[in-house]
PDB file of N, CA, C and O in Angstrom:
ATOM      1  N   MET A   1     -20.074   6.520   8.790  1.00  0.00           N
ATOM      2  CA  MET A   1     -18.849   7.040   8.221  1.00  0.00           C
ATOM      3  C   MET A   1     -17.944   5.885   7.811  1.00  0.00           C
ATOM      4  O   MET A   1     -17.678   4.986   8.609  1.00  0.00           O
ATOM      5  N   LYS A   2     -17.476   5.908   6.582  1.00  0.00           N
ATOM      6  CA  LYS A   2     -16.595   4.862   6.082  1.00  0.00           C
ATOM      7  C   LYS A   2     -15.158   5.157   6.512  1.00  0.00           C
ATOM      8  O   LYS A   2     -14.685   6.289   6.412  1.00  0.00           O
ATOM      9  N   THR A   3     -14.474   4.115   6.994  1.00  0.00           N
ATOM     10  CA  THR A   3     -13.087   4.251   7.427  1.00  0.00           C
ATOM     11  C   THR A   3     -12.166   4.127   6.228  1.00  0.00           C
ATOM     12  O   THR A   3     -12.428   3.347   5.312  1.00  0.00           O
ATOM     13  N   LYS A   4     -11.088   4.895   6.234  1.00  0.00           N
ATOM     14  CA  LYS A   4     -10.103   4.809   5.169  1.00  0.00           C
ATOM     15  C   LYS A   4      -9.362   3.485   5.244  1.00  0.00           C
ATOM     16  O   LYS A   4      -9.223   2.884   6.310  1.00  0.00           O
ATOM     17  N   GLY A   5      -8.896   3.053   4.098  1.00  0.00           N
ATOM     18  CA  GLY A   5      -8.038   1.881   4.047  1.00  0.00           C
ATOM     19  C   GLY A   5      -6.622   2.322   3.721  1.00  0.00           C
ATOM     20  O   GLY A   5      -6.409   3.351   3.079  1.00  0.00           O
ATOM     21  N   TYR A   6      -5.674   1.544   4.163  1.00  0.00           N
ATOM     22  CA  TYR A   6      -4.269   1.869   3.960  1.00  0.00           C
ATOM     23  C   TYR A   6      -3.569   0.700   3.286  1.00  0.00           C
ATOM     24  O   TYR A   6      -3.604  -0.428   3.779  1.00  0.00           O
ATOM     25  N   LEU A   7      -2.935   0.977   2.155  1.00  0.00           N
ATOM     26  CA  LEU A   7      -2.190  -0.043   1.426  1.00  0.00           C
ATOM     27  C   LEU A   7      -0.738   0.027   1.884  1.00  0.00           C
ATOM     28  O   LEU A   7      -0.051   1.026   1.674  1.00  0.00           O
ATOM     29  N   LEU A   8      -0.291  -1.049   2.510  1.00  0.00           N
ATOM     30  CA  LEU A   8       1.071  -1.095   3.047  1.00  0.00           C
ATOM     31  C   LEU A   8       2.018  -1.637   1.987  1.00  0.00           C
ATOM     32  O   LEU A   8       1.773  -2.698   1.413  1.00  0.00           O
ATOM     33  N   ASP A   9       3.098  -0.909   1.728  1.00  0.00           N
ATOM     34  CA  ASP A   9       4.069  -1.418   0.761  1.00  0.00           C
ATOM     35  C   ASP A   9       5.120  -2.273   1.467  1.00  0.00           C
ATOM     36  O   ASP A   9       5.087  -2.440   2.686  1.00  0.00           O
ATOM     37  N   THR A  10       6.032  -2.798   0.696  1.00  0.00           N
ATOM     38  CA  THR A  10       7.041  -3.722   1.223  1.00  0.00           C
ATOM     39  C   THR A  10       7.889  -3.072   2.306  1.00  0.00           C
ATOM     40  O   THR A  10       8.142  -3.682   3.344  1.00  0.00           O
ATOM     41  N   ASN A  11       8.328  -1.849   2.076  1.00  0.00           N
ATOM     42  CA  ASN A  11       9.177  -1.178   3.067  1.00  0.00           C
ATOM     43  C   ASN A  11       8.446  -0.962   4.379  1.00  0.00           C
ATOM     44  O   ASN A  11       9.044  -1.099   5.446  1.00  0.00           O
ATOM     45  N   ILE A  12       7.178  -0.631   4.321  1.00  0.00           N
ATOM     46  CA  ILE A  12       6.387  -0.447   5.540  1.00  0.00           C
ATOM     47  C   ILE A  12       6.255  -1.777   6.271  1.00  0.00           C
ATOM     48  O   ILE A  12       6.387  -1.826   7.494  1.00  0.00           O
ATOM     49  N   CYS A  13       5.995  -2.853   5.536  1.00  0.00           N
ATOM     50  CA  CYS A  13       5.884  -4.176   6.174  1.00  0.00           C
ATOM     51  C   CYS A  13       7.186  -4.575   6.847  1.00  0.00           C
ATOM     52  O   CYS A  13       7.177  -5.094   7.963  1.00  0.00           O
ATOM     53  N   ILE A  14       8.307  -4.337   6.177  1.00  0.00           N
ATOM     54  CA  ILE A  14       9.602  -4.678   6.763  1.00  0.00           C
ATOM     55  C   ILE A  14       9.861  -3.846   8.013  1.00  0.00           C
ATOM     56  O   ILE A  14      10.327  -4.377   9.021  1.00  0.00           O
ATOM     57  N   SER A  15       9.568  -2.559   7.960  1.00  0.00           N
ATOM     58  CA  SER A  15       9.743  -1.706   9.140  1.00  0.00           C
ATOM     59  C   SER A  15       8.860  -2.173  10.288  1.00  0.00           C
ATOM     60  O   SER A  15       9.280  -2.147  11.445  1.00  0.00           O
ATOM     61  N   MET A  16       7.638  -2.600   9.974  1.00  0.00           N
ATOM     62  CA  MET A  16       6.742  -3.110  11.007  1.00  0.00           C
ATOM     63  C   MET A  16       7.328  -4.371  11.635  1.00  0.00           C
ATOM     64  O   MET A  16       7.350  -4.509  12.858  1.00  0.00           O
ATOM     65  N   LEU A  17       7.801  -5.287  10.796  1.00  0.00           N
ATOM     66  CA  LEU A  17       8.341  -6.548  11.296  1.00  0.00           C
ATOM     67  C   LEU A  17       9.603  -6.336  12.134  1.00  0.00           C
ATOM     68  O   LEU A  17       9.865  -7.092  13.070  1.00  0.00           O
ATOM     69  N   LYS A  18      10.380  -5.310  11.796  1.00  0.00           N
ATOM     70  CA  LYS A  18      11.609  -4.999  12.545  1.00  0.00           C
ATOM     71  C   LYS A  18      11.348  -4.035  13.706  1.00  0.00           C
ATOM     72  O   LYS A  18      12.259  -3.693  14.459  1.00  0.00           O
ATOM     73  N   ASN A  19      10.094  -3.606  13.837  1.00  0.00           N
ATOM     74  CA  ASN A  19       9.707  -2.640  14.867  1.00  0.00           C
ATOM     75  C   ASN A  19      10.541  -1.358  14.764  1.00  0.00           C
ATOM     76  O   ASN A  19      11.130  -0.903  15.745  1.00  0.00           O
ATOM     77  N   GLN A  20      10.579  -0.793  13.564  1.00  0.00           N
ATOM     78  CA  GLN A  20      11.336   0.423  13.296  1.00  0.00           C
ATOM     79  C   GLN A  20      10.413   1.582  12.927  1.00  0.00           C
ATOM     80  O   GLN A  20       9.313   1.383  12.411  1.00  0.00           O
ATOM     81  N   HIS A  21      10.878   2.777  13.200  1.00  0.00           N
ATOM     82  CA  HIS A  21      10.269   4.021  12.733  1.00  0.00           C
ATOM     83  C   HIS A  21       8.830   4.246  13.200  1.00  0.00           C
ATOM     84  O   HIS A  21       8.107   5.030  12.585  1.00  0.00           O
ATOM     85  N   GLY A  22       8.406   3.591  14.252  1.00  0.00           N
ATOM     86  CA  GLY A  22       7.059   3.788  14.776  1.00  0.00           C
ATOM     87  C   GLY A  22       5.954   3.224  13.906  1.00  0.00           C
ATOM     88  O   GLY A  22       4.789   3.589  14.063  1.00  0.00           O
ATOM     89  N   VAL A  23       6.311   2.336  12.989  1.00  0.00           N
ATOM     90  CA  VAL A  23       5.321   1.796  12.052  1.00  0.00           C
ATOM     91  C   VAL A  23       4.284   0.944  12.775  1.00  0.00           C
ATOM     92  O   VAL A  23       3.091   1.052  12.492  1.00  0.00           O
ATOM     93  N   ARG A  24       4.722   0.097  13.705  1.00  0.00           N
ATOM     94  CA  ARG A  24       3.750  -0.739  14.443  1.00  0.00           C
ATOM     95  C   ARG A  24       2.715   0.128  15.149  1.00  0.00           C
ATOM     96  O   ARG A  24       1.517  -0.152  15.101  1.00  0.00           O
ATOM     97  N   GLU A  25       3.183   1.168  15.796  1.00  0.00           N
ATOM     98  CA  GLU A  25       2.262   2.051  16.514  1.00  0.00           C
ATOM     99  C   GLU A  25       1.282   2.721  15.564  1.00  0.00           C
ATOM    100  O   GLU A  25       0.099   2.860  15.877  1.00  0.00           O
ATOM    101  N   ALA A  26       1.777   3.136  14.406  1.00  0.00           N
ATOM    102  CA  ALA A  26       0.901   3.780  13.421  1.00  0.00           C
ATOM    103  C   ALA A  26      -0.160   2.806  12.914  1.00  0.00           C
ATOM    104  O   ALA A  26      -1.321   3.179  12.746  1.00  0.00           O
ATOM    105  N   ILE A  27       0.241   1.557  12.671  1.00  0.00           N
ATOM    106  CA  ILE A  27      -0.727   0.552  12.207  1.00  0.00           C
ATOM    107  C   ILE A  27      -1.760   0.269  13.284  1.00  0.00           C
ATOM    108  O   ILE A  27      -2.948   0.141  12.989  1.00  0.00           O
ATOM    109  N   LEU A  28      -1.320   0.171  14.521  1.00  0.00           N
ATOM    110  CA  LEU A  28      -2.278  -0.056  15.617  1.00  0.00           C
ATOM    111  C   LEU A  28      -3.241   1.124  15.750  1.00  0.00           C
ATOM    112  O   LEU A  28      -4.415   0.940  16.071  1.00  0.00           O
ATOM    113  N   LYS A  29      -2.743   2.324  15.504  1.00  0.00           N
ATOM    114  CA  LYS A  29      -3.586   3.523  15.611  1.00  0.00           C
ATOM    115  C   LYS A  29      -4.705   3.518  14.562  1.00  0.00           C
ATOM    116  O   LYS A  29      -5.843   3.881  14.861  1.00  0.00           O
ATOM    117  N   VAL A  30      -4.376   3.106  13.333  1.00  0.00           N
ATOM    118  CA  VAL A  30      -5.397   3.084  12.279  1.00  0.00           C
ATOM    119  C   VAL A  30      -6.158   1.767  12.230  1.00  0.00           C
ATOM    120  O   VAL A  30      -7.124   1.628  11.479  1.00  0.00           O
ATOM    121  N   LYS A  31      -5.719   0.799  13.035  1.00  0.00           N
ATOM    122  CA  LYS A  31      -6.310  -0.532  13.165  1.00  0.00           C
ATOM    123  C   LYS A  31      -5.896  -1.440  12.002  1.00  0.00           C
ATOM    124  O   LYS A  31      -6.099  -1.101  10.837  1.00  0.00           O
ATOM    125  N   PRO A  32      -5.314  -2.596  12.334  1.00  0.00           N
ATOM    126  CA  PRO A  32      -4.872  -3.535  11.294  1.00  0.00           C
ATOM    127  C   PRO A  32      -5.979  -3.946  10.320  1.00  0.00           C
ATOM    128  O   PRO A  32      -5.698  -4.222   9.153  1.00  0.00           O
ATOM    129  N   GLU A  33      -7.213  -3.990  10.776  1.00  0.00           N
ATOM    130  CA  GLU A  33      -8.299  -4.392   9.871  1.00  0.00           C
ATOM    131  C   GLU A  33      -8.558  -3.360   8.773  1.00  0.00           C
ATOM    132  O   GLU A  33      -9.288  -3.637   7.821  1.00  0.00           O
ATOM    133  N   ASN A  34      -7.961  -2.170   8.901  1.00  0.00           N
ATOM    134  CA  ASN A  34      -8.082  -1.145   7.871  1.00  0.00           C
ATOM    135  C   ASN A  34      -6.858  -1.100   6.962  1.00  0.00           C
ATOM    136  O   ASN A  34      -6.715  -0.193   6.142  1.00  0.00           O
ATOM    137  N   CYS A  35      -5.978  -2.086   7.115  1.00  0.00           N
ATOM    138  CA  CYS A  35      -4.742  -2.125   6.340  1.00  0.00           C
ATOM    139  C   CYS A  35      -4.759  -3.282   5.353  1.00  0.00           C
ATOM    140  O   CYS A  35      -5.322  -4.345   5.615  1.00  0.00           O
ATOM    141  N   TYR A  36      -4.133  -3.045   4.221  1.00  0.00           N
ATOM    142  CA  TYR A  36      -4.102  -4.005   3.127  1.00  0.00           C
ATOM    143  C   TYR A  36      -2.674  -4.154   2.616  1.00  0.00           C
ATOM    144  O   TYR A  36      -1.849  -3.253   2.768  1.00  0.00           O
ATOM    145  N   VAL A  37      -2.399  -5.296   2.012  1.00  0.00           N
ATOM    146  CA  VAL A  37      -1.165  -5.491   1.254  1.00  0.00           C
ATOM    147  C   VAL A  37      -1.552  -6.068  -0.092  1.00  0.00           C
ATOM    148  O   VAL A  37      -2.543  -6.789  -0.204  1.00  0.00           O
ATOM    149  N   SER A  38      -0.781  -5.756  -1.102  1.00  0.00           N
ATOM    150  CA  SER A  38      -1.051  -6.348  -2.413  1.00  0.00           C
ATOM    151  C   SER A  38      -0.248  -7.629  -2.560  1.00  0.00           C
ATOM    152  O   SER A  38       0.709  -7.869  -1.824  1.00  0.00           O
ATOM    153  N   GLU A  39      -0.645  -8.432  -3.504  1.00  0.00           N
ATOM    154  CA  GLU A  39       0.118  -9.642  -3.794  1.00  0.00           C
ATOM    155  C   GLU A  39       1.527  -9.300  -4.284  1.00  0.00           C
ATOM    156  O   GLU A  39       2.446 -10.105  -4.139  1.00  0.00           O
ATOM    157  N   ILE A  40       1.693  -8.139  -4.849  1.00  0.00           N
ATOM    158  CA  ILE A  40       3.034  -7.714  -5.269  1.00  0.00           C
ATOM    159  C   ILE A  40       3.931  -7.570  -4.045  1.00  0.00           C
ATOM    160  O   ILE A  40       5.081  -8.009  -4.059  1.00  0.00           O
ATOM    161  N   THR A  41       3.407  -6.958  -2.988  1.00  0.00           N
ATOM    162  CA  THR A  41       4.170  -6.839  -1.745  1.00  0.00           C
ATOM    163  C   THR A  41       4.498  -8.211  -1.193  1.00  0.00           C
ATOM    164  O   THR A  41       5.623  -8.446  -0.752  1.00  0.00           O
ATOM    165  N   LEU A  42       3.534  -9.124  -1.210  1.00  0.00           N
ATOM    166  CA  LEU A  42       3.810 -10.479  -0.736  1.00  0.00           C
ATOM    167  C   LEU A  42       4.897 -11.135  -1.577  1.00  0.00           C
ATOM    168  O   LEU A  42       5.772 -11.808  -1.033  1.00  0.00           O
ATOM    169  N   GLY A  43       4.856 -10.952  -2.883  1.00  0.00           N
ATOM    170  CA  GLY A  43       5.889 -11.502  -3.753  1.00  0.00           C
ATOM    171  C   GLY A  43       7.264 -10.971  -3.384  1.00  0.00           C
ATOM    172  O   GLY A  43       8.238 -11.723  -3.354  1.00  0.00           O
ATOM    173  N   GLU A  44       7.343  -9.683  -3.107  1.00  0.00           N
ATOM    174  CA  GLU A  44       8.626  -9.092  -2.713  1.00  0.00           C
ATOM    175  C   GLU A  44       9.097  -9.632  -1.367  1.00  0.00           C
ATOM    176  O   GLU A  44      10.290  -9.870  -1.173  1.00  0.00           O
ATOM    177  N   LEU A  45       8.163  -9.825  -0.440  1.00  0.00           N
ATOM    178  CA  LEU A  45       8.534 -10.385   0.866  1.00  0.00           C
ATOM    179  C   LEU A  45       8.997 -11.834   0.726  1.00  0.00           C
ATOM    180  O   LEU A  45       9.979 -12.231   1.353  1.00  0.00           O
ATOM    181  N   TYR A  46       8.298 -12.628  -0.088  1.00  0.00           N
ATOM    182  CA  TYR A  46       8.724 -14.014  -0.344  1.00  0.00           C
ATOM    183  C   TYR A  46      10.103 -14.032  -1.021  1.00  0.00           C
ATOM    184  O   TYR A  46      10.953 -14.856  -0.682  1.00  0.00           O
ATOM    185  N   PHE A  47      10.314 -13.140  -1.960  1.00  0.00           N
ATOM    186  CA  PHE A  47      11.597 -13.054  -2.656  1.00  0.00           C
ATOM    187  C   PHE A  47      12.718 -12.768  -1.660  1.00  0.00           C
ATOM    188  O   PHE A  47      13.745 -13.446  -1.668  1.00  0.00           O
ATOM    189  N   GLY A  48      12.522 -11.768  -0.804  1.00  0.00           N
ATOM    190  CA  GLY A  48      13.523 -11.444   0.210  1.00  0.00           C
ATOM    191  C   GLY A  48      13.763 -12.596   1.164  1.00  0.00           C
ATOM    192  O   GLY A  48      14.904 -12.873   1.535  1.00  0.00           O
ATOM    193  N   ALA A  49      12.697 -13.267   1.562  1.00  0.00           N
ATOM    194  CA  ALA A  49      12.820 -14.401   2.491  1.00  0.00           C
ATOM    195  C   ALA A  49      13.634 -15.523   1.871  1.00  0.00           C
ATOM    196  O   ALA A  49      14.407 -16.192   2.557  1.00  0.00           O
ATOM    197  N   SER A  50      13.459 -15.725   0.578  1.00  0.00           N
ATOM    198  CA  SER A  50      14.149 -16.836  -0.072  1.00  0.00           C
ATOM    199  C   SER A  50      15.662 -16.644  -0.114  1.00  0.00           C
ATOM    200  O   SER A  50      16.403 -17.619  -0.236  1.00  0.00           O
ATOM    201  N   PHE A  51      16.128 -15.400  -0.013  1.00  0.00           N
ATOM    202  CA  PHE A  51      17.564 -15.125  -0.026  1.00  0.00           C
ATOM    203  C   PHE A  51      18.109 -14.785   1.354  1.00  0.00           C
ATOM    204  O   PHE A  51      19.279 -14.430   1.492  1.00  0.00           O
ATOM    205  N   SER A  52      17.279 -14.892   2.357  1.00  0.00           N
ATOM    206  CA  SER A  52      17.688 -14.564   3.719  1.00  0.00           C
ATOM    207  C   SER A  52      18.562 -15.655   4.320  1.00  0.00           C
ATOM    208  O   SER A  52      18.447 -16.829   3.967  1.00  0.00           O
ATOM    209  N   ASN A  53      19.435 -15.248   5.231  1.00  0.00           N
ATOM    210  CA  ASN A  53      20.222 -16.219   5.995  1.00  0.00           C
ATOM    211  C   ASN A  53      19.344 -16.969   6.994  1.00  0.00           C
ATOM    212  O   ASN A  53      19.725 -18.027   7.495  1.00  0.00           O
ATOM    213  N   ASN A  54      18.179 -16.419   7.275  1.00  0.00           N
ATOM    214  CA  ASN A  54      17.248 -17.020   8.234  1.00  0.00           C
ATOM    215  C   ASN A  54      15.890 -17.207   7.547  1.00  0.00           C
ATOM    216  O   ASN A  54      14.887 -16.616   7.947  1.00  0.00           O
ATOM    217  N   LYS A  55      15.886 -18.028   6.522  1.00  0.00           N
ATOM    218  CA  LYS A  55      14.721 -18.198   5.652  1.00  0.00           C
ATOM    219  C   LYS A  55      13.459 -18.585   6.418  1.00  0.00           C
ATOM    220  O   LYS A  55      12.392 -18.025   6.167  1.00  0.00           O
ATOM    221  N   GLU A  56      13.564 -19.525   7.341  1.00  0.00           N
ATOM    222  CA  GLU A  56      12.384 -19.986   8.083  1.00  0.00           C
ATOM    223  C   GLU A  56      11.725 -18.841   8.857  1.00  0.00           C
ATOM    224  O   GLU A  56      10.501 -18.705   8.842  1.00  0.00           O
ATOM    225  N   GLU A  57      12.517 -18.033   9.520  1.00  0.00           N
ATOM    226  CA  GLU A  57      11.961 -16.899  10.286  1.00  0.00           C
ATOM    227  C   GLU A  57      11.340 -15.868   9.359  1.00  0.00           C
ATOM    228  O   GLU A  57      10.284 -15.316   9.669  1.00  0.00           O
ATOM    229  N   ARG A  58      11.980 -15.599   8.222  1.00  0.00           N
ATOM    230  CA  ARG A  58      11.427 -14.626   7.279  1.00  0.00           C
ATOM    231  C   ARG A  58      10.119 -15.135   6.671  1.00  0.00           C
ATOM    232  O   ARG A  58       9.205 -14.348   6.427  1.00  0.00           O
ATOM    233  N   LEU A  59      10.025 -16.431   6.425  1.00  0.00           N
ATOM    234  CA  LEU A  59       8.755 -16.986   5.922  1.00  0.00           C
ATOM    235  C   LEU A  59       7.661 -16.875   6.978  1.00  0.00           C
ATOM    236  O   LEU A  59       6.495 -16.675   6.641  1.00  0.00           O
ATOM    237  N   LYS A  60       8.026 -17.004   8.256  1.00  0.00           N
ATOM    238  CA  LYS A  60       7.055 -16.781   9.334  1.00  0.00           C
ATOM    239  C   LYS A  60       6.602 -15.324   9.336  1.00  0.00           C
ATOM    240  O   LYS A  60       5.435 -15.038   9.604  1.00  0.00           O
ATOM    241  N   ASP A  61       7.516 -14.402   9.039  1.00  0.00           N
ATOM    242  CA  ASP A  61       7.149 -12.985   8.951  1.00  0.00           C
ATOM    243  C   ASP A  61       6.131 -12.759   7.837  1.00  0.00           C
ATOM    244  O   ASP A  61       5.162 -12.021   8.014  1.00  0.00           O
ATOM    245  N   VAL A  62       6.355 -13.396   6.693  1.00  0.00           N
ATOM    246  CA  VAL A  62       5.410 -13.256   5.579  1.00  0.00           C
ATOM    247  C   VAL A  62       4.052 -13.826   5.982  1.00  0.00           C
ATOM    248  O   VAL A  62       3.016 -13.236   5.680  1.00  0.00           O
ATOM    249  N   ALA A  63       4.055 -14.959   6.656  1.00  0.00           N
ATOM    250  CA  ALA A  63       2.802 -15.561   7.132  1.00  0.00           C
ATOM    251  C   ALA A  63       2.082 -14.623   8.088  1.00  0.00           C
ATOM    252  O   ALA A  63       0.855 -14.528   8.058  1.00  0.00           O
ATOM    253  N   PHE A  64       2.831 -13.931   8.932  1.00  0.00           N
ATOM    254  CA  PHE A  64       2.237 -12.957   9.859  1.00  0.00           C
ATOM    255  C   PHE A  64       1.510 -11.865   9.070  1.00  0.00           C
ATOM    256  O   PHE A  64       0.382 -11.499   9.399  1.00  0.00           O
ATOM    257  N   VAL A  65       2.161 -11.354   8.036  1.00  0.00           N
ATOM    258  CA  VAL A  65       1.550 -10.308   7.206  1.00  0.00           C
ATOM    259  C   VAL A  65       0.262 -10.832   6.581  1.00  0.00           C
ATOM    260  O   VAL A  65      -0.760 -10.146   6.601  1.00  0.00           O
ATOM    261  N   VAL A  66       0.303 -12.025   6.033  1.00  0.00           N
ATOM    262  CA  VAL A  66      -0.876 -12.623   5.400  1.00  0.00           C
ATOM    263  C   VAL A  66      -2.004 -12.812   6.416  1.00  0.00           C
ATOM    264  O   VAL A  66      -3.172 -12.593   6.097  1.00  0.00           O
ATOM    265  N   ASP A  67      -1.656 -13.215   7.630  1.00  0.00           N
ATOM    266  CA  ASP A  67      -2.651 -13.475   8.669  1.00  0.00           C
ATOM    267  C   ASP A  67      -3.277 -12.206   9.241  1.00  0.00           C
ATOM    268  O   ASP A  67      -4.398 -12.250   9.749  1.00  0.00           O
ATOM    269  N   HIS A  68      -2.575 -11.085   9.168  1.00  0.00           N
ATOM    270  CA  HIS A  68      -3.046  -9.882   9.857  1.00  0.00           C
ATOM    271  C   HIS A  68      -3.594  -8.776   8.950  1.00  0.00           C
ATOM    272  O   HIS A  68      -4.225  -7.835   9.432  1.00  0.00           O
ATOM    273  N   PHE A  69      -3.356  -8.887   7.652  1.00  0.00           N
ATOM    274  CA  PHE A  69      -3.831  -7.848   6.741  1.00  0.00           C
ATOM    275  C   PHE A  69      -4.578  -8.473   5.576  1.00  0.00           C
ATOM    276  O   PHE A  69      -4.271  -9.587   5.151  1.00  0.00           O
ATOM    277  N   LYS A  70      -5.555  -7.749   5.068  1.00  0.00           N
ATOM    278  CA  LYS A  70      -6.285  -8.207   3.893  1.00  0.00           C
ATOM    279  C   LYS A  70      -5.348  -8.120   2.691  1.00  0.00           C
ATOM    280  O   LYS A  70      -4.602  -7.153   2.532  1.00  0.00           O
ATOM    281  N   VAL A  71      -5.403  -9.146   1.857  1.00  0.00           N
ATOM    282  CA  VAL A  71      -4.544  -9.197   0.674  1.00  0.00           C
ATOM    283  C   VAL A  71      -5.359  -8.809  -0.551  1.00  0.00           C
ATOM    284  O   VAL A  71      -6.430  -9.361  -0.802  1.00  0.00           O
ATOM    285  N   ILE A  72      -4.840  -7.862  -1.302  1.00  0.00           N
ATOM    286  CA  ILE A  72      -5.495  -7.429  -2.530  1.00  0.00           C
ATOM    287  C   ILE A  72      -4.904  -8.246  -3.682  1.00  0.00           C
ATOM    288  O   ILE A  72      -3.712  -8.145  -3.973  1.00  0.00           O
ATOM    289  N   PRO A  73      -5.738  -9.050  -4.328  1.00  0.00           N
ATOM    290  CA  PRO A  73      -5.221  -9.900  -5.405  1.00  0.00           C
ATOM    291  C   PRO A  73      -4.919  -9.106  -6.676  1.00  0.00           C
ATOM    292  O   PRO A  73      -5.647  -8.184  -7.045  1.00  0.00           O
ATOM    293  N   VAL A  74      -3.848  -9.483  -7.316  1.00  0.00           N
ATOM    294  CA  VAL A  74      -3.526  -8.910  -8.626  1.00  0.00           C
ATOM    295  C   VAL A  74      -3.196 -10.009  -9.616  1.00  0.00           C
ATOM    296  O   VAL A  74      -3.111  -9.754 -10.817  1.00  0.00           O
ATOM    297  N   SER A  75      -3.008 -11.237  -9.129  1.00  0.00           N
ATOM    298  CA  SER A  75      -2.619 -12.349  -9.986  1.00  0.00           C
ATOM    299  C   SER A  75      -2.851 -13.651  -9.235  1.00  0.00           C
ATOM    300  O   SER A  75      -3.322 -13.661  -8.097  1.00  0.00           O
ATOM    301  N   ASP A  76      -2.514 -14.735  -9.893  1.00  0.00           N
ATOM    302  CA  ASP A  76      -2.558 -16.052  -9.270  1.00  0.00           C
ATOM    303  C   ASP A  76      -1.451 -16.127  -8.217  1.00  0.00           C
ATOM    304  O   ASP A  76      -0.286 -15.909  -8.550  1.00  0.00           O
ATOM    305  N   ILE A  77      -1.776 -16.429  -6.964  1.00  0.00           N
ATOM    306  CA  ILE A  77      -0.811 -16.447  -5.863  1.00  0.00           C
ATOM    307  C   ILE A  77       0.331 -17.420  -6.129  1.00  0.00           C
ATOM    308  O   ILE A  77       1.441 -17.195  -5.648  1.00  0.00           O
ATOM    309  N   THR A  78       0.096 -18.486  -6.872  1.00  0.00           N
ATOM    310  CA  THR A  78       1.146 -19.433  -7.196  1.00  0.00           C
ATOM    311  C   THR A  78       2.260 -18.735  -7.977  1.00  0.00           C
ATOM    312  O   THR A  78       3.442 -18.993  -7.745  1.00  0.00           O
ATOM    313  N   PHE A  79       1.887 -17.866  -8.887  1.00  0.00           N
ATOM    314  CA  PHE A  79       2.870 -17.104  -9.647  1.00  0.00           C
ATOM    315  C   PHE A  79       3.664 -16.180  -8.717  1.00  0.00           C
ATOM    316  O   PHE A  79       4.883 -16.073  -8.847  1.00  0.00           O
ATOM    317  N   ILE A  80       2.989 -15.526  -7.798  1.00  0.00           N
ATOM    318  CA  ILE A  80       3.660 -14.615  -6.884  1.00  0.00           C
ATOM    319  C   ILE A  80       4.682 -15.373  -6.041  1.00  0.00           C
ATOM    320  O   ILE A  80       5.790 -14.878  -5.838  1.00  0.00           O
ATOM    321  N   ARG A  81       4.338 -16.552  -5.550  1.00  0.00           N
ATOM    322  CA  ARG A  81       5.285 -17.341  -4.758  1.00  0.00           C
ATOM    323  C   ARG A  81       6.514 -17.727  -5.572  1.00  0.00           C
ATOM    324  O   ARG A  81       7.627 -17.734  -5.047  1.00  0.00           O
ATOM    325  N   ARG A  82       6.323 -18.044  -6.838  1.00  0.00           N
ATOM    326  CA  ARG A  82       7.461 -18.419  -7.688  1.00  0.00           C
ATOM    327  C   ARG A  82       8.390 -17.246  -7.909  1.00  0.00           C
ATOM    328  O   ARG A  82       9.591 -17.437  -8.098  1.00  0.00           O
ATOM    329  N   TYR A  83       7.853 -16.025  -7.890  1.00  0.00           N
ATOM    330  CA  TYR A  83       8.672 -14.824  -8.051  1.00  0.00           C
ATOM    331  C   TYR A  83       9.774 -14.809  -7.038  1.00  0.00           C
ATOM    332  O   TYR A  83      10.575 -13.874  -7.012  1.00  0.00           O
TER     333      TYR A  83
END
């Protein structure tokens, strides 16, 4: 039986990082290895981090997302970071 995959959007990632709305528990229930983020979501997270008052911590949050979920490519990652 093939397991479903789940594409996490930016709002879901932020809720997970802030431990809000039971998102962490839901991700653990479906297993992180079955979850994906797109490069667009990463671009949005990098964009938000760049304007944060705590940029270093927000960049660590983005790194956490990259380390724990499969990234679906849509473009050259260098372009996404510049966004």
